[in-house]
C-alpha positions as CSV (number, residue, x, y, z in Angstrom):
1,X,-11.0,102.2,17.2
2,X,-14.1,104.0,18.1
3,X,-14.7,101.4,20.9
4,X,-11.6,102.3,22.8
5,X,-11.2,105.8,22.5
6,X,-14.9,107.2,23.8
7,X,-15.5,105.3,27.3
8,X,-18.7,107.1,28.6
9,X,-20.7,110.0,28.8
10,X,-19.9,112.4,31.7
11,X,-23.5,113.7,32.8
12,X,-23.3,116.1,35.9
13,X,-24.8,119.4,36.7
14,X,-21.7,121.3,35.4
15,X,-21.5,119.1,32.1
16,X,-25.3,119.4,31.4
17,X,-24.8,123.2,31.5
18,X,-22.9,123.3,28.7
19,X,-24.9,121.2,26.3
20,X,-27.3,124.2,25.5
21,X,-24.5,125.9,23.7
22,X,-23.2,122.8,22.1
23,X,-20.7,121.6,24.4
24,X,-20.9,118.0,25.2
25,X,-18.0,116.2,27.7
26,X,-16.9,112.6,27.1
27,X,-14.3,110.4,29.6
28,X,-12.2,108.9,26.4
29,X,-9.1,106.7,26.2
30,X,-5.7,108.1,28.4
31,X,-3.9,107.7,25.0
32,X,-6.7,109.5,22.5
33,X,-5.4,112.4,20.5
34,X,-8.1,115.0,19.7
35,X,-8.6,114.1,16.3
36,X,-8.5,110.3,17.5
37,X,-11.9,112.1,19.6
38,X,-13.3,114.0,17.0
39,X,-13.5,110.7,14.5
40,X,-15.0,108.9,17.0
41,X,-17.6,111.6,17.7
42,X,-18.8,112.1,14.0
43,X,-18.7,108.4,13.5
44,X,-20.8,107.6,16.5
45,X,-23.3,110.3,16.6
46,X,-23.7,111.7,13.1
47,X,-22.5,115.1,14.1
48,X,-20.2,117.8,13.0
49,X,-17.4,118.2,15.8
50,X,-15.9,122.0,15.5
51,X,-13.6,121.6,18.1
52,X,-12.0,119.4,21.3
53,X,-10.8,120.1,24.3
54,X,-9.2,117.8,26.6
55,X,-7.9,117.5,30.2
56,X,-6.2,115.0,32.0
57,X,-7.8,113.9,35.7
58,X,-5.2,113.0,38.3
59,X,-5.6,109.3,40.0
60,X,-6.4,109.9,43.1
61,X,-5.6,107.5,46.5
62,X,-8.1,105.8,48.5
63,X,-8.1,104.2,52.0
64,X,-10.5,100.5,51.5
65,X,-10.7,97.4,53.6
66,X,-10.4,96.8,56.9
67,X,-6.8,97.3,57.5
68,X,-7.2,100.4,55.4
69,X,-4.6,99.9,52.4
70,X,-3.9,103.0,50.0
71,X,-4.8,102.4,46.6
72,X,-4.5,104.6,43.9
73,X,-7.5,105.2,41.6
74,X,-6.0,105.5,37.3
75,X,-5.6,108.5,36.0
76,X,-8.5,109.8,33.2
77,X,-8.8,111.7,30.9
78,X,-11.6,114.0,29.9
79,X,-12.8,115.6,26.4
80,X,-15.1,118.6,26.0
81,X,-16.5,118.9,22.3
82,X,-17.8,121.6,21.1
83,X,-20.4,120.8,17.7
84,X,-21.7,122.6,15.0
85,X,-24.7,124.9,15.3
86,X,-28.0,123.3,15.8
87,X,-26.3,120.1,16.3
88,X,-27.1,117.6,19.1
89,X,-26.3,114.2,20.8
90,X,-29.4,112.5,22.1
91,X,-27.5,111.1,25.1
92,X,-27.9,114.1,26.7
93,X,-31.2,115.6,26.6
94,X,-32.9,115.4,30.3
95,X,-36.0,113.9,30.6
96,X,-37.9,117.5,31.1
97,X,-36.9,118.4,27.6
98,X,-38.3,115.1,26.1
99,X,-41.5,115.4,27.9
100,X,-41.8,119.1,26.6
101,X,-41.7,117.8,23.4
102,X,-44.2,115.0,23.8
103,X,-46.5,117.4,25.6
104,X,-46.1,119.9,22.4
105,X,-46.8,117.4,20.1
């Protein structure tokens, strides 16, 4: 069930600001509960999740094609996960931080 809970990580300016204090953001299944999300992230990344906060994102309407037909995007769910102090998820490390680590060695 882990594969169906976590859809993808959210890498944006706002989500990357939360990485330093240990907050990581993921797009998750709209039917996933907070305990499902916690267990999936614990198993997938071998970290200890302290708290999970979720928010539902309403599906927007778009106009596509030459006839400008209106199509509704599906609603999604976003989860922000707080990890135990000192733990990180390697997916969210920026390239500049990795370069700094290489230079130190």
